[in-house]
Z-matrix of the N, CA and C atoms (Angstrom, degrees):
N
C 1 1.454
C 2 1.523 1 109.31
N 3 1.356 2 114.96 1 158.96
C 4 1.464 3 118.97 2 177.22
C 5 1.527 4 108.97 3 -112.02
N 6 1.319 5 114.66 4 127.20
C 7 1.455 6 122.98 5 179.50
C 8 1.524 7 108.74 6 -105.28
N 9 1.327 8 116.62 7 120.90
C 10 1.463 9 122.06 8 177.82
C 11 1.522 10 108.12 9 -102.82
N 12 1.321 11 116.60 10 107.27
C 13 1.460 12 121.24 11 175.33
C 14 1.524 13 107.80 12 -89.32
N 15 1.315 14 117.11 13 121.33
C 16 1.465 15 121.98 14 -174.74
C 17 1.522 16 109.46 15 -121.42
N 18 1.320 17 116.14 16 125.68
C 19 1.464 18 118.80 17 174.20
C 20 1.523 19 109.19 18 -77.99
N 21 1.303 20 115.86 19 146.06
C 22 1.458 21 121.41 20 178.48
C 23 1.529 22 111.85 21 -60.71
N 24 1.323 23 116.32 22 164.55
C 25 1.467 24 122.43 23 175.33
C 26 1.535 25 109.93 24 -78.81
N 27 1.327 26 115.87 25 176.37
C 28 1.469 27 122.36 26 -175.33
C 29 1.529 28 111.45 27 -67.67
N 30 1.333 29 118.50 28 119.91
C 31 1.464 30 121.20 29 175.76
C 32 1.523 31 111.81 30 -90.82
N 33 1.306 32 115.69 31 172.80
C 34 1.464 33 120.25 32 174.59
C 35 1.525 34 109.18 33 -77.48
N 36 1.318 35 115.79 34 164.89
C 37 1.458 36 121.47 35 173.13
C 38 1.522 37 108.23 36 -84.62
N 39 1.316 38 116.45 37 133.96
C 40 1.460 39 119.95 38 177.99
C 41 1.514 40 109.51 39 -144.74
N 42 1.337 41 116.08 40 125.25
C 43 1.456 42 122.42 41 178.72
C 44 1.521 43 108.36 42 -130.71
N 45 1.318 44 116.88 43 116.32
C 46 1.448 45 123.61 44 -177.79
C 47 1.524 46 110.82 45 -110.98
N 48 1.306 47 116.29 46 157.54
C 49 1.468 48 119.81 47 174.43
C 50 1.523 49 110.63 48 -83.17
N 51 1.330 50 116.35 49 -24.74
C 52 1.463 51 120.91 50 175.61
C 53 1.523 52 108.78 51 -155.49
N 54 1.324 53 116.27 52 161.78
C 55 1.452 54 120.36 53 -177.71
C 56 1.518 55 112.12 54 89.84
N 57 1.313 56 115.82 55 179.67
C 58 1.466 57 122.66 56 -177.24
C 59 1.521 58 109.45 57 -99.57
N 60 1.324 59 116.87 58 129.56
C 61 1.469 60 121.26 59 -176.06
C 62 1.536 61 111.52 60 -66.08
N 63 1.320 62 117.71 61 -57.44
C 64 1.466 63 124.82 62 178.97
C 65 1.533 64 111.94 63 38.14
N 66 1.333 65 118.65 64 65.77
C 67 1.471 66 120.32 65 -173.76
C 68 1.524 67 113.78 66 -73.63
N 69 1.317 68 115.06 67 153.69
C 70 1.453 69 121.36 68 173.42
C 71 1.527 70 109.63 69 -85.97
N 72 1.331 71 116.92 70 174.26
C 73 1.452 72 121.20 71 -179.97
C 74 1.524 73 111.34 72 -70.43
N 75 1.319 74 115.13 73 147.30
C 76 1.458 75 121.63 74 171.70
C 77 1.526 76 109.49 75 -75.97
N 78 1.312 77 116.54 76 174.63
C 79 1.466 78 120.46 77 177.00
C 80 1.532 79 110.25 78 -59.95
N 81 1.342 80 115.69 79 -43.09
C 82 1.470 81 119.34 80 177.79
C 83 1.527 82 110.63 81 -64.99
N 84 1.326 83 116.55 82 -36.57
C 85 1.456 84 120.62 83 179.39
C 86 1.524 85 112.50 84 -63.63
N 87 1.320 86 116.48 85 -39.87
C 88 1.467 87 120.66 86 177.59
C 89 1.532 88 109.56 87 -61.43
N 90 1.331 89 116.15 88 -42.70
C 91 1.469 90 120.65 89 178.42
C 92 1.525 91 110.93 90 -65.04
N 93 1.319 92 117.65 91 -40.89
C 94 1.460 93 121.37 92 177.55
C 95 1.536 94 110.43 93 -59.05
N 96 1.315 95 116.49 94 -44.80
C 97 1.455 96 120.89 95 -178.41
C 98 1.532 97 111.70 96 -63.28
N 99 1.322 98 117.23 97 -36.78
C 100 1.463 99 121.07 98 177.76
C 101 1.539 100 110.90 99 -66.44
N 102 1.329 101 116.08 100 -42.17
C 103 1.469 102 119.84 101 177.39
C 104 1.532 103 110.54 102 -63.34
N 105 1.329 104 116.49 103 -38.67
C 106 1.452 105 121.08 104 178.48
C 107 1.530 106 110.84 105 -61.19
N 108 1.321 107 116.10 106 -47.53
C 109 1.465 108 120.41 107 -179.00
C 110 1.525 109 111.17 108 -61.42
N 111 1.333 110 115.73 109 -40.29
C 112 1.468 111 119.36 110 178.94
C 113 1.528 112 110.57 111 -65.81
N 114 1.308 113 116.88 112 -39.45
C 115 1.457 114 122.14 113 -179.77
C 116 1.530 115 111.71 114 -63.12
N 117 1.315 116 116.11 115 -38.02
C 118 1.455 117 121.00 116 -177.89
C 119 1.527 118 113.20 117 -82.32
N 120 1.330 119 116.90 118 -8.48
C 121 1.464 120 120.94 119 -171.73
C 122 1.526 121 113.89 120 -59.37
N 123 1.326 122 117.34 121 -28.75
C 124 1.463 123 120.65 122 -177.71
C 125 1.528 124 112.31 123 -82.51
N 126 1.324 125 117.40 124 -5.17
C 127 1.462 126 121.37 125 -178.75
C 128 1.526 127 110.68 126 -95.80
N 129 1.304 128 115.48 127 174.77
C 130 1.466 129 121.44 128 176.51
C 131 1.515 130 108.87 129 -109.97
N 132 1.323 131 116.19 130 121.75
C 133 1.452 132 121.41 131 176.47
C 134 1.526 133 109.05 132 -121.29
N 135 1.315 134 116.19 133 134.81
C 136 1.458 135 120.78 134 -179.71
C 137 1.526 136 112.98 135 -102.03
N 138 1.331 137 116.76 136 -20.06
C 139 1.464 138 120.00 137 -178.95
C 140 1.527 139 109.84 138 -160.14
N 141 1.328 140 115.00 139 152.63
C 142 1.465 141 121.61 140 177.83
C 143 1.526 142 108.27 141 -131.07
N 144 1.316 143 115.52 142 127.19
C 145 1.459 144 122.42 143 176.03
C 146 1.528 145 108.40 144 -116.91
N 147 1.327 146 115.99 145 156.34
C 148 1.468 147 119.26 146 177.82
C 149 1.518 148 110.33 147 -152.96
N 150 1.311 149 114.42 148 153.13
C 151 1.459 150 123.24 149 170.18
C 152 1.533 151 108.92 150 -60.93
N 153 1.324 152 118.02 151 155.00
C 154 1.466 153 120.03 152 177.48
C 155 1.521 154 114.22 153 -73.63
N 156 1.329 155 118.26 154 -9.11
C 157 1.460 156 120.57 155 -177.77
C 158 1.529 157 110.84 156 -73.98
N 159 1.331 158 115.41 157 146.90
C 160 1.474 159 121.13 158 -172.31
C 161 1.522 160 112.70 159 -57.31
N 162 1.327 161 117.54 160 -41.74
C 163 1.459 162 119.50 161 -175.95
C 164 1.530 163 111.97 162 -63.66
N 165 1.325 164 116.97 163 -31.91
C 166 1.463 165 120.62 164 176.23
C 167 1.526 166 111.13 165 -77.23
N 168 1.328 167 116.29 166 -43.15
C 169 1.460 168 120.54 167 179.61
C 170 1.530 169 111.55 168 -60.28
N 171 1.332 170 116.55 169 -43.39
C 172 1.467 171 120.72 170 -178.21
C 173 1.526 172 111.52 171 -71.88
N 174 1.311 173 117.94 172 -28.19
C 175 1.467 174 121.09 173 175.89
C 176 1.524 175 110.27 174 -73.02
N 177 1.320 176 116.55 175 -36.74
C 178 1.464 177 121.15 176 -179.12
C 179 1.527 178 112.72 177 -72.78
N 180 1.324 179 117.63 178 -27.80
C 181 1.468 180 121.40 179 -172.12
C 182 1.525 181 114.21 180 -56.62
N 183 1.357 182 120.64 181 -47.68
C 184 1.466 183 119.61 182 179.57
C 185 1.535 184 112.75 183 -64.70
N 186 1.318 185 117.19 184 -32.05
C 187 1.471 186 120.25 185 177.09
C 188 1.525 187 109.29 186 -66.66
N 189 1.326 188 116.04 187 -46.14
C 190 1.457 189 120.80 188 -179.96
C 191 1.526 190 110.90 189 -60.38
N 192 1.329 191 116.23 190 -41.48
C 193 1.464 192 120.19 191 179.28
C 194 1.531 193 110.50 192 -64.76
N 195 1.309 194 116.41 193 -42.33
C 196 1.464 195 121.57 194 -179.54
C 197 1.530 196 111.34 195 -61.06
N 198 1.324 197 116.68 196 -41.15
C 199 1.466 198 121.20 197 -176.49
C 200 1.530 199 113.28 198 -97.27
N 201 1.334 200 116.22 199 -1.18
C 202 1.469 201 121.47 200 -178.56
C 203 1.531 202 110.99 201 55.20
N 204 1.318 203 113.73 202 50.03
C 205 1.455 204 122.14 203 178.48
C 206 1.529 205 110.11 204 -121.93
N 207 1.304 206 116.56 205 153.99
C 208 1.460 207 121.14 206 173.35
C 209 1.533 208 109.34 207 -85.69
N 210 1.322 209 116.00 208 145.29
C 211 1.462 210 120.63 209 175.60
C 212 1.527 211 108.70 210 -87.37
N 213 1.306 212 116.36 211 119.74
C 214 1.463 213 121.43 212 176.68
C 215 1.529 214 109.00 213 -89.76
N 216 1.301 215 117.33 214 125.44
C 217 1.469 216 122.23 215 -177.98
C 218 1.535 217 109.45 216 -86.28
N 219 1.335 218 115.43 217 129.23
C 220 1.467 219 121.38 218 179.27
C 221 1.528 220 108.98 219 -124.12
N 222 1.302 221 115.55 220 111.60
C 223 1.455 222 120.43 221 -177.84
C 224 1.526 223 111.91 222 -62.79
N 225 1.323 224 116.70 223 -29.65
C 226 1.460 225 120.84 224 -175.79
C 227 1.505 226 115.07 225 -66.98
N 228 1.344 227 118.74 226 -14.31
C 229 1.464 228 120.40 227 178.68
C 230 1.526 229 112.27 228 -106.57
N 231 1.342 230 116.52 229 19.40
C 232 1.467 231 120.22 230 172.01
C 233 1.519 232 109.22 231 -70.98
N 234 1.335 233 116.76 232 155.19
C 235 1.454 234 121.74 233 -177.62
C 236 1.525 235 111.14 234 -73.80
N 237 1.338 236 115.99 235 161.06
C 238 1.467 237 120.66 236 -179.02
C 239 1.520 238 112.50 237 -65.29
N 240 1.347 239 118.23 238 -23.22
C 241 1.466 240 121.17 239 -179.13
C 242 1.522 241 111.74 240 -101.51
N 243 1.295 242 117.72 241 26.55
C 244 1.462 243 122.89 242 -173.01
C 245 1.524 244 113.44 243 -54.55
N 246 1.322 245 117.43 244 -32.12
C 247 1.462 246 121.11 245 -177.38
C 248 1.518 247 113.67 246 -101.60
N 249 1.326 248 116.37 247 13.10
C 250 1.464 249 120.02 248 -179.14
C 251 1.529 250 110.95 249 -70.24
N 252 1.314 251 116.13 250 149.81
C 253 1.467 252 121.58 251 177.87
C 254 1.523 253 111.86 252 -86.68
N 255 1.339 254 116.86 253 2.74
C 256 1.464 255 119.55 254 -179.47
C 257 1.520 256 110.19 255 -142.35
N 258 1.331 257 114.02 256 147.60
C 259 1.463 258 120.75 257 171.53
C 260 1.520 259 107.05 258 -141.64
N 261 1.315 260 115.33 259 117.88
C 262 1.458 261 122.11 260 177.08
C 263 1.522 262 107.43 261 -124.75
N 264 1.345 263 118.52 262 122.05
C 265 1.473 264 119.50 263 177.75
C 266 1.521 265 110.62 264 -51.54
N 267 1.327 266 115.76 265 136.92
C 268 1.458 267 120.97 266 -173.03
C 269 1.532 268 111.73 267 -59.83
N 270 1.334 269 117.71 268 -29.56
C 271 1.463 270 120.52 269 178.34
C 272 1.535 271 110.85 270 -61.61
N 273 1.328 272 116.13 271 -37.45
C 274 1.464 273 119.92 272 178.58
C 275 1.519 274 110.98 273 -70.72
N 276 1.325 275 116.47 274 -38.03
C 277 1.470 276 119.61 275 177.35
C 278 1.522 277 110.48 276 -61.77
N 279 1.325 278 115.92 277 -45.44
C 280 1.464 279 120.18 278 -178.58
C 281 1.531 280 111.29 279 -65.82
N 282 1.329 281 116.66 280 -43.84
C 283 1.465 282 120.72 281 -176.75
C 284 1.522 283 112.29 282 -62.41
N 285 1.329 284 116.55 283 -34.11
C 286 1.465 285 120.48 284 -178.71
C 287 1.521 286 112.78 285 -96.40
N 288 1.340 287 116.86 286 4.35
C 289 1.466 288 122.00 287 -177.23
C 290 1.525 289 111.23 288 53.39
N 291 1.316 290 115.25 289 39.95
C 292 1.463 291 122.60 290 179.98
C 293 1.536 292 109.52 291 -63.93
N 294 1.339 293 118.31 292 138.46
C 295 1.474 294 119.92 293 179.01
C 296 1.536 295 112.73 294 -56.05
N 297 1.327 296 116.61 295 -26.43
C 298 1.467 297 119.74 296 178.88
C 299 1.537 298 111.45 297 -67.43
N 300 1.328 299 116.41 298 -24.80
C 301 1.469 300 120.02 299 174.90
C 302 1.524 301 110.23 300 -65.45
N 303 1.323 302 115.94 301 -44.24
C 304 1.465 303 119.64 302 179.44
C 305 1.522 304 111.08 303 -65.26
N 306 1.331 305 117.23 304 -34.28
C 307 1.455 306 120.22 305 176.82
C 308 1.522 307 111.20 306 -61.65
N 309 1.340 308 115.31 307 -39.75
C 310 1.465 309 119.40 308 176.94
C 311 1.518 310 111.30 309 -64.68
N 312 1.332 311 115.94 310 -44.38
C 313 1.463 312 120.80 311 179.83
C 314 1.531 313 110.93 312 -61.43
N 315 1.336 314 115.34 313 -39.50
C 316 1.467 315 120.79 314 -178.39
C 317 1.529 316 112.90 315 -81.44
N 318 1.345 317 116.42 316 -5.40
C 319 1.464 318 121.53 317 179.62
C 320 1.531 319 111.75 318 57.82
N 321 1.341 320 115.84 319 45.61
C 322 1.463 321 120.49 320 179.94
C 323 1.524 322 110.38 321 -80.01
N 324 1.322 323 115.83 322 141.37
C 325 1.456 324 120.91 323 -177.86
C 326 1.522 325 112.97 324 -119.01
N 327 1.319 326 117.98 325 13.06
C 328 1.463 327 121.30 326 -177.85
C 329 1.526 328 110.63 327 -61.30
N 330 1.311 329 116.69 328 136.35
C 331 1.454 330 121.20 329 172.74
C 332 1.515 331 115.21 330 79.02
N 333 1.307 332 119.30 331 6.55
C 334 1.458 333 120.67 332 179.80
C 335 1.529 334 110.42 333 -89.35
N 336 1.324 335 114.91 334 161.37
C 337 1.462 336 120.68 335 -173.13
C 338 1.520 337 113.63 336 -73.44
N 339 1.307 338 117.92 337 -18.98
C 340 1.450 339 121.96 338 -179.72
C 341 1.524 340 108.89 339 -141.14
N 342 1.315 341 116.16 340 156.75
C 343 1.456 342 119.24 341 177.49
C 344 1.524 343 109.50 342 -73.81
N 345 1.319 344 115.74 343 166.05
C 346 1.459 345 119.30 344 177.78
C 347 1.523 346 110.90 345 -60.64
N 348 1.324 347 117.35 346 -39.54
C 349 1.463 348 120.64 347 179.51
C 350 1.523 349 111.10 348 -64.75
N 351 1.317 350 116.92 349 -40.86
C 352 1.462 351 120.62 350 177.67
C 353 1.530 352 110.85 351 -62.90
N 354 1.316 353 115.73 352 -41.02
C 355 1.463 354 120.33 353 178.83
C 356 1.528 355 110.88 354 -63.58
N 357 1.331 356 117.01 355 -49.97
C 358 1.460 357 119.51 356 -176.79
C 359 1.530 358 111.86 357 -65.62
N 360 1.325 359 116.77 358 -36.08
C 361 1.468 360 119.88 359 176.88
C 362 1.527 361 110.65 360 -67.32
N 363 1.327 362 116.64 361 -41.56
C 364 1.462 363 120.71 362 178.83
C 365 1.523 364 110.93 363 -59.58
N 366 1.330 365 115.73 364 -46.69
C 367 1.461 366 120.70 365 -179.38
C 368 1.526 367 111.05 366 -63.64
N 369 1.316 368 116.49 367 -47.27
C 370 1.464 369 120.47 368 -178.24
C 371 1.523 370 111.23 369 -60.87
N 372 1.322 371 116.82 370 -45.75
C 373 1.459 372 120.53 371 -178.83
C 374 1.524 373 111.39 372 -63.90
N 375 1.330 374 117.08 373 -38.12
C 376 1.472 375 120.54 374 179.53
C 377 1.514 376 111.06 375 -66.58
N 378 1.330 377 116.90 376 -44.74
C 379 1.467 378 120.72 377 179.69
C 380 1.525 379 111.22 378 -64.27
N 381 1.314 380 116.54 379 -43.07
C 382 1.455 381 119.79 380 -178.85
C 383 1.528 382 111.24 381 -66.53
N 384 1.324 383 117.76 382 -34.08
C 385 1.469 384 120.55 383 176.74
C 386 1.520 385 110.83 384 -64.95
N 387 1.336 386 116.68 385 -39.84
C 388 1.463 387 120.50 386 176.97
C 389 1.525 388 110.16 387 -63.49
N 390 1.319 389 116.43 388 -44.31
C 391 1.472 390 120.69 389 178.93
C 392 1.522 391 110.79 390 -59.05
N 393 1.315 392 116.41 391 -46.10
C 394 1.463 393 120.63 392 -178.01
C 395 1.523 394 112.72 393 -63.03
N 396 1.331 395 116.54 394 -27.44
C 397 1.472 396 120.91 395 -178.52
C 398 1.518 397 113.20 396 -84.45
N 399 1.346 398 117.95 397 -5.00
C 400 1.462 399 119.68 398 -171.72
C 401 1.521 400 113.12 399 -137.29
N 402 1.285 401 116.78 400 54.63
C 403 1.455 402 120.88 401 177.38
C 404 1.537 403 110.12 402 -59.30
N 405 1.346 404 116.51 403 124.62
C 406 1.460 405 121.48 404 177.49
C 407 1.517 406 115.02 405 78.83
N 408 1.317 407 117.86 406 4.56
C 409 1.463 408 121.14 407 -177.79
C 410 1.525 409 112.10 408 -99.89
N 411 1.339 410 115.33 409 166.36
C 412 1.459 411 123.07 410 168.92
C 413 1.523 412 106.91 411 -108.34
N 414 1.326 413 116.63 412 122.47
C 415 1.463 414 121.36 413 -171.88
C 416 1.523 415 110.31 414 -130.13
N 417 1.321 416 116.44 415 133.52
C 418 1.463 417 122.02 416 176.23
C 419 1.528 418 109.47 417 -102.07
N 420 1.332 419 115.73 418 136.86
C 421 1.461 420 121.71 419 175.21
C 422 1.527 421 107.42 420 -124.40
N 423 1.303 422 117.31 421 110.68
C 424 1.467 423 121.72 422 -179.77
C 425 1.523 424 107.90 423 -91.26
N 426 1.322 425 115.46 424 117.16
C 427 1.459 426 119.06 425 -172.42
C 428 1.531 427 111.47 426 -144.88
N 429 1.321 428 117.29 427 -131.53
C 430 1.467 429 121.19 428 -167.28
C 431 1.526 430 111.50 429 -139.70
N 432 1.329 431 114.72 430 162.98
C 433 1.455 432 120.58 431 -177.62
C 434 1.514 433 113.59 432 -59.56
N 435 1.331 434 117.07 433 -44.27
C 436 1.447 435 120.00 434 179.49
C 437 1.516 436 112.66 435 -65.66
N 438 1.317 437 116.20 436 -36.86
C 439 1.463 438 121.92 437 178.57
C 440 1.520 439 110.48 438 -64.73
N 441 1.323 440 116.32 439 -47.06
C 442 1.461 441 121.04 440 179.82
C 443 1.527 442 110.67 441 -63.14
N 444 1.317 443 116.10 442 -44.67
C 445 1.463 444 120.64 443 176.70
C 446 1.528 445 111.15 444 -55.67
N 447 1.309 446 115.46 445 -48.17
C 448 1.460 447 120.46 446 -175.26
C 449 1.525 448 111.95 447 -62.29
N 450 1.327 449 117.14 448 -47.02
C 451 1.460 450 119.83 449 -177.00
C 452 1.529 451 111.76 450 -68.87
N 453 1.330 452 116.79 451 -44.05
C 454 1.465 453 118.86 452 179.95
C 455 1.523 454 111.60 453 -66.91
N 456 1.330 455 117.16 454 -34.19
C 457 1.464 456 120.06 455 177.50
C 458 1.518 457 110.79 456 -62.84
N 459 1.341 458 116.75 457 -38.81
C 460 1.472 459 118.37 458 179.63
C 461 1.524 460 110.97 459 -67.76
N 462 1.319 461 116.83 460 -38.00
C 463 1.469 462 119.90 461 177.35
C 464 1.529 463 110.32 462 -62.64
N 465 1.346 464 115.97 463 -42.25
C 466 1.458 465 120.81 464 -177.85
C 467 1.522 466 113.18 465 -76.44
N 468 1.331 467 116.13 466 -16.55
C 469 1.455 468 119.47 467 -178.24
C 470 1.510 469 113.09 468 78.23
N 471 1.348 470 117.11 469 21.84
C 472 1.463 471 121.95 470 177.70
C 473 1.525 472 109.04 471 -96.52
N 474 1.339 473 118.33 472 165.32
C 475 1.468 474 119.63 473 176.81
C 476 1.529 475 110.79 474 -54.47
N 477 1.328 476 116.39 475 132.26
C 478 1.462 477 120.90 476 -172.76
C 479 1.514 478 111.91 477 -84.45
N 480 1.319 479 116.55 478 72.39
C 481 1.445 480 121.60 479 176.98
C 482 1.519 481 109.80 480 -87.89
N 483 1.315 482 116.30 481 166.22
C 484 1.459 483 121.28 482 179.64
C 485 1.523 484 111.56 483 -82.14
N 486 1.326 485 118.12 484 -6.59
C 487 1.459 486 118.88 485 -174.54
C 488 1.510 487 114.93 486 -151.33
N 489 1.331 488 119.04 487 50.28
C 490 1.468 489 118.52 488 178.44
C 491 1.522 490 111.04 489 -77.42
N 492 1.344 491 117.84 490 -17.55
C 493 1.459 492 121.73 491 169.12
C 494 1.521 493 107.89 492 -149.41
N 495 1.327 494 116.62 493 171.36
C 496 1.452 495 120.20 494 -174.38
C 497 1.531 496 111.50 495 -112.36
N 498 1.333 497 118.63 496 111.37
C 499 1.470 498 120.64 497 174.86
C 500 1.527 499 110.31 498 -78.68
N 501 1.319 500 117.19 499 128.73
C 502 1.457 501 121.24 500 178.28
C 503 1.533 502 110.83 501 -73.58
N 504 1.327 503 116.18 502 167.29
C 505 1.459 504 121.03 503 179.41
C 506 1.526 505 110.93 504 -63.78
N 507 1.305 506 116.36 505 133.68
C 508 1.476 507 126.14 506 -177.39
C 509 1.529 508 112.12 507 56.52
N 510 1.323 509 116.84 508 21.62
C 511 1.472 510 119.42 509 176.98
C 512 1.530 511 110.06 510 -70.03
N 513 1.327 512 114.89 511 148.66
C 514 1.460 513 122.67 512 -179.35
C 515 1.528 514 109.04 513 -111.10
N 516 1.316 515 115.86 514 135.25
C 517 1.457 516 122.81 515 -179.37
C 518 1.527 517 106.07 516 -129.52
N 519 1.326 518 116.56 517 112.95
C 520 1.466 519 120.98 518 -171.61
C 521 1.528 520 111.37 519 -99.50
N 522 1.314 521 114.75 520 132.66
C 523 1.458 522 122.22 521 178.24
C 524 1.524 523 108.08 522 -127.67
N 525 1.332 524 115.96 523 129.17
C 526 1.463 525 120.76 524 173.25
C 527 1.528 526 107.42 525 -95.70
N 528 1.324 527 115.70 526 124.97
C 529 1.466 528 120.70 527 -177.19
C 530 1.529 529 109.93 528 -115.91
N 531 1.319 530 116.24 529 121.35
C 532 1.462 531 121.80 530 179.55
C 533 1.521 532 110.98 531 -94.33
N 534 1.333 533 116.78 532 155.78
C 535 1.461 534 121.23 533 178.15
C 536 1.526 535 111.68 534 -64.11
N 537 1.327 536 116.64 535 -20.91
C 538 1.461 537 121.05 536 179.25
C 539 1.527 538 112.53 537 -73.08
N 540 1.337 539 116.36 538 -10.61
C 541 1.458 540 120.83 539 -176.43
C 542 1.512 541 113.19 540 101.45
N 543 1.330 542 117.39 541 -7.06
C 544 1.454 543 120.39 542 178.99
C 545 1.522 544 110.26 543 -71.79
N 546 1.326 545 115.97 544 138.06
C 547 1.460 546 122.49 545 178.68
C 548 1.525 547 108.28 546 -127.19
N 549 1.329 548 117.18 547 126.90
C 550 1.457 549 121.51 548 179.72
C 551 1.525 550 109.80 549 -125.26
N 552 1.328 551 115.71 550 132.34
C 553 1.459 552 120.98 551 177.03
C 554 1.524 553 108.90 552 -85.34
N 555 1.316 554 116.29 553 125.14
C 556 1.463 555 122.01 554 -177.67
C 557 1.524 556 111.18 555 -96.15
N 558 1.335 557 117.66 556 -47.99
C 559 1.460 558 121.67 557 176.93
C 560 1.519 559 110.20 558 -138.41
N 561 1.322 560 115.93 559 155.75
C 562 1.461 561 123.40 560 173.78
C 563 1.525 562 108.26 561 -133.54
N 564 1.327 563 116.91 562 135.58
C 565 1.468 564 122.96 563 175.34
C 566 1.535 565 112.90 564 58.79
N 567 1.292 566 116.51 565 48.29
C 568 1.462 567 122.69 566 177.21
C 569 1.540 568 108.22 567 -77.41
N 570 1.326 569 117.09 568 111.97
C 571 1.470 570 121.04 569 -176.49
C 572 1.526 571 112.71 570 -135.08
N 573 1.323 572 117.28 571 30.18
C 574 1.467 573 120.25 572 -178.81
C 575 1.524 574 112.04 573 -58.23
N 576 1.339 575 116.83 574 -29.43
C 577 1.465 576 121.09 575 -177.12
C 578 1.527 577 113.12 576 -68.47
N 579 1.337 578 118.44 577 -15.69
C 580 1.464 579 120.62 578 179.14
C 581 1.519 580 113.08 579 -101.68
N 582 1.315 581 117.35 580 -11.13
C 583 1.465 582 120.46 581 -178.39
C 584 1.525 583 110.01 582 -66.21
N 585 1.305 584 116.04 583 129.75
C 586 1.463 585 121.03 584 177.92
C 587 1.506 586 114.86 585 80.82
N 588 1.341 587 118.52 586 2.21
C 589 1.462 588 120.72 587 -178.82
C 590 1.519 589 112.02 588 -87.06
N 591 1.331 590 117.17 589 -18.08
C 592 1.460 591 120.46 590 -174.94
C 593 1.527 592 112.23 591 83.31
N 594 1.324 593 117.42 592 -2.51
C 595 1.470 594 121.97 593 179.19
C 596 1.517 595 109.75 594 -83.19
N 597 1.323 596 117.54 595 151.45
C 598 1.468 597 119.23 596 175.67
C 599 1.521 598 110.12 597 -63.37
N 600 1.316 599 116.20 598 142.50
C 601 1.451 600 121.26 599 -179.59
C 602 1.531 601 110.35 600 -105.07
N 603 1.322 602 116.84 601 -39.13
C 604 1.453 603 120.43 602 179.78
C 605 1.502 604 111.34 603 160.97
N 606 1.309 605 114.62 604 -159.80
C 607 1.457 606 121.02 605 -173.79
C 608 1.523 607 112.42 606 -62.32
N 609 1.328 608 117.50 607 -37.43
C 610 1.456 609 120.89 608 -174.34
C 611 1.518 610 112.93 609 -117.37
N 612 1.328 611 118.62 610 -10.92
C 613 1.449 612 120.54 611 -177.14
C 614 1.512 613 113.20 612 -81.21
N 615 1.315 614 116.30 613 158.25
C 616 1.462 615 123.54 614 177.43
C 617 1.499 616 110.47 615 -122.67
């Protein structure tokens, strides 16, 4: 089967004094999600899964509409900061040299609801459960940068950090999963659908 790991589109910035931020997509993010759905329209998808967070749900919605599929919510592919009271796009953190940018670079896990090992195990188990349920299918999972990093790192056998590379907004990362347990990465950071649109692509894209 082919597993399409898709990072959500660009959300708004939200910083609260209490409660969970869980931001919705920005205007640019909505446009990114529409381009993504159009790009995938020529492919065959049998199922769509998404994180419970709004930015993932709203990114998955145009794909689901295009393929006339229901979005199945999977708690296991929620981001490590799911309960944070703030969400600031990483590009803004980097541009302002915000201390939170350095925390991301250093892969610090202080103050989070689960350990790094708990997070990586949660992500791996959720992805493998999806694979087991879809023998021979093409399945999209709309999730988050840390989630994608974690799963691909385990496939590659590298340290499972939340940020060993940077997935762009609505980027597609394809994994072929065999019944034997073999996992092969086919593409990383596929963003052809955003090229030439004038929309932001991510930290390094133009």
